[in-house]
C-alpha positions in Angstrom: -46.9 81.3 110.1 -44.9 82.7 107.0 -42.3 80.3 105.9 -39.3 80.5 103.5 -37.7 77.5 102.1 -34.2 77.4 100.8 -33.9 74.2 98.8 -30.2 73.8 97.5 -27.9 71.3 95.9 -27.8 69.1 93.1 -30.9 67.9 91.0 -29.9 64.3 90.4 -32.4 62.9 92.7 -34.8 65.6 93.0 -37.6 63.6 91.0 -37.7 61.0 93.9 -38.1 63.6 96.8 -40.0 66.4 95.2 -43.2 65.2 96.3 -42.0 65.0 99.9 -40.9 68.4 99.8 -44.1 69.7 98.3 -46.8 67.9 99.6 -45.6 67.6 103.4 -43.9 71.0 103.6 -44.2 73.6 100.8 -47.8 73.3 100.1 -49.0 72.8 103.6 -47.4 75.9 104.6 -48.0 77.9 101.5 -44.2 78.4 101.8 -42.2 80.8 99.7 -39.3 79.0 97.9 -35.8 80.1 96.9 -33.8 77.6 94.8 -30.1 77.3 94.8 -29.0 74.8 92.1 -25.4 73.6 91.4 -25.4 71.9 87.9 -22.1 70.2 88.4 -22.2 66.6 89.8 -18.7 65.3 89.4 -17.4 65.9 92.8 -19.5 63.5 94.8 -20.9 60.2 93.2 -21.9 58.1 96.2 -23.7 54.8 95.5 -23.3 55.6 91.7 -25.0 58.8 91.7 -24.7 60.5 88.4 -21.6 62.5 87.7 -23.2 63.9 84.4 -23.8 67.8 84.4 -27.4 68.7 84.9 -28.7 70.0 81.5 -31.1 72.8 81.4 -34.3 70.7 80.8 -34.0 69.2 84.3 -33.4 72.7 85.8 -36.2 74.1 84.1 -38.3 71.0 85.2 -37.3 71.8 88.7 -38.3 75.3 88.4 -41.7 74.8 87.0 -42.4 72.1 89.7 -41.4 74.4 92.7 -42.2 77.8 91.3 -39.8 79.5 93.3 -39.7 83.4 94.1 -36.2 83.3 92.7 -33.3 80.9 91.7 -29.6 81.0 91.7 -27.7 78.7 89.4 -24.1 77.8 89.8 -22.4 76.5 86.6 -18.7 77.6 86.9 -16.9 78.0 90.4 -13.4 78.0 89.3 -12.6 81.9 89.5 -14.4 82.0 93.0 -12.4 78.8 94.2 -9.0 80.3 92.9 -9.5 83.4 95.0 -9.8 81.1 98.1 -6.7 79.1 97.1 -4.6 82.4 97.4 -4.5 81.8 101.0 -1.0 80.3 101.6 -1.6 79.0 105.2 -3.7 76.0 104.5 -4.1 73.9 101.4 -7.8 73.7 100.5 -7.5 72.0 97.1 -9.6 68.8 98.4 -12.3 71.0 99.7 -13.8 72.4 96.5 -17.1 70.6 97.0 -17.5 71.8 100.6 -17.1 75.4 99.2 -19.3 75.1 96.1 -21.9 73.7 98.4 -22.0 76.7 100.7 -21.4 79.3 98.0 -24.7 78.2 96.7 -26.4 78.2 100.0 -24.9 81.7 100.5 -26.4 83.0 97.2 -29.7 81.2 98.0 -29.6 83.2 101.4 -29.1 86.4 99.3 -32.1 85.9 97.2 -34.1 85.7 100.4 -32.7 88.8 101.9 -33.2 90.7 98.5 -36.8 89.7 98.7 -37.3 90.5 102.2 -35.9 94.0 101.5 -37.7 94.7 98.2 -41.0 93.4 99.8 -40.5 94.7 103.3 -41.7 91.3 104.6 -40.8 88.9 107.5 -40.3 85.3 107.7 -41.3 83.3 110.9 -39.5 80.3 109.8 -36.5 79.8 107.4 -35.6 76.3 106.2 -32.5 75.0 104.6 -33.0 71.9 102.9 -31.5 69.9 100.1 -32.8 68.3 97.0 -31.5 64.9 97.8 -32.9 64.8 101.5 -35.8 62.8 102.9 -36.9 64.3 106.2 -39.4 62.6 108.7 -40.9 63.0 112.1 -43.6 61.6 114.3 -46.3 63.1 112.1 -44.5 61.7 108.9 -42.9 58.4 109.8 -40.5 57.0 107.3 -42.0 54.7 104.8 -40.2 51.3 105.4 -40.7 50.3 101.8 -38.3 53.3 101.0 -35.6 52.6 103.4 -32.5 50.3 103.1 -31.3 49.8 106.8 -28.1 48.1 105.4 -27.0 51.2 103.6 -28.8 53.6 106.0 -30.3 55.7 103.2 -33.2 55.9 100.8 -32.6 54.3 97.5 -33.7 56.1 94.4 -36.3 54.0 92.3 -38.6 55.4 89.7 -41.5 53.3 91.3 -40.9 55.1 94.5 -41.7 58.5 93.2 -45.6 57.8 93.0 -45.6 55.9 96.2 -43.9 58.9 98.1 -46.4 61.3 96.4 -49.3 59.2 97.7 -47.8 58.7 101.0 -47.1 62.2 101.8 -50.4 64.1 100.3 -52.1 63.9 103.8 -49.1 64.3 105.8 -47.3 67.5 107.3 -44.0 68.1 108.8 -44.2 70.0 112.1 -41.6 72.1 113.4 -40.3 73.0 117.0 -41.6 76.3 118.2 -38.7 78.7 116.9 -36.8 80.9 119.4 -34.8 84.0 118.6 -31.2 83.7 118.4 -31.5 79.8 118.0 -30.8 77.3 115.3 -32.4 73.8 115.0 -30.3 71.1 113.4 -30.6 67.3 112.9 -28.1 66.7 115.6 -25.0 67.8 117.4 -22.7 66.7 120.2 -19.2 65.2 120.6 -17.1 63.6 118.1 -13.9 62.1 119.2 -12.0 65.4 120.9 -14.4 68.1 119.7 -17.8 69.0 119.0 -19.9 69.0 115.9 -23.4 70.0 114.6 -25.1 68.5 111.7 -25.1 71.0 108.7 -27.4 68.9 106.4 -30.5 70.4 107.3 -31.4 73.3 109.7 -34.0 76.1 110.4 -34.3 79.2 112.3 -36.2 82.6 112.3 -35.2 85.8 110.8 -33.1 86.9 114.0 -30.0 85.1 113.0 -30.6 85.5 108.9 -27.6 87.7 108.7 -25.1 85.6 110.4 -26.3 82.4 108.4 -26.0 84.4 105.3 -22.3 85.0 106.3 -21.4 81.5 107.0 -19.7 80.5 103.7 -17.5 83.8 104.2 -16.2 82.3 107.4 -15.5 78.7 106.5 -11.9 79.5 105.4 -11.0 81.4 108.5 -12.4 78.7 110.8 -11.0 75.9 108.9 -7.4 77.7 109.9 -8.6 77.6 113.3 -9.3 74.0 113.1 -6.1 73.2 111.3 -4.2 75.2 114.2 -6.0 73.4 116.9 -5.8 69.9 115.0 -9.6 69.5 115.3 -12.2 68.2 112.6 -9.6 66.8 110.0 -10.2 63.3 111.1 -13.8 62.8 109.7 -16.2 65.6 110.5 -14.5 69.0 109.4 -17.6 70.8 108.0 -19.6 69.6 111.0 -16.8 71.1 113.3 -16.6 74.3 111.5 -20.4 74.7 111.4 -20.6 74.1 115.3 -17.8 76.7 116.0 -19.4 79.2 113.8 -22.7 78.9 115.3 -21.6 78.8 119.0 -18.1 80.2 119.5 -18.0 83.0 116.7 -21.8 83.8 117.0 -23.1 83.0 120.3 -26.2 81.4 118.6 -28.1 78.8 120.6 -28.3 75.3 119.1 -31.2 72.9 119.6 -31.9 69.3 118.2 -34.8 69.4 115.9 -37.7 67.0 116.4 -37.1 66.1 112.6 -34.6 63.5 111.1 -33.3 62.9 107.7 -31.7 60.6 105.3 -30.1 61.0 101.9 -31.6 59.7 98.6 -29.0 57.6 96.7 -29.1 56.1 93.3 -27.8 52.4 93.1 -28.5 52.0 89.2 
């Protein structure tokens, strides 16, 4: 099985989770890695996550570790976001992080598409994963010493890095059998008076590659739809947009993955 991993986001906690991604996923599947890095950290700083811009040394360290086929690095998003703000029908000033995040994802998909076209190759499994994400399954149960069930998250601790390396060396994440025109997500369902799909981690095969590449370009259009219908703005807007894009606007099947996940968060 030929696997591509689109590893995207901010690098603040990648040291903690890098061995999980490498040992249980990338190495076991001999996967091709495509990195999408946002060096800006100031828009979301939960649990004291650093807001300092990621410097080039850390970026190079991540590239050296994951040895990607290609890398997209986002530093300045101002011009792109100003284009989006020209739309007068909806105020998106508070959604800069959302658009930044999926601009990075879009450009990482573009790296993959260019590689496929240039090499005339095909992938059986395409995985979108975040740098700050701990994924686990029956084959790789969550290590209880890493998990804080009060905060419902994985706490970043330098001692955990070696622990996670040793814990994952003999383990492998197994994926559902991937069907055409189907996307697998952490979860989906009903939230208040509308439906949602978790957008943090997902996978699919090449049959819906073009649609997933275009998700960013449709966020604003679906945001206007949600605003008109008065859905999503009370707690789960991006999850609502993601669900609508997959199901209503593309007729893609959605399934719950056998994999679960938590975020890595710093407390120091």
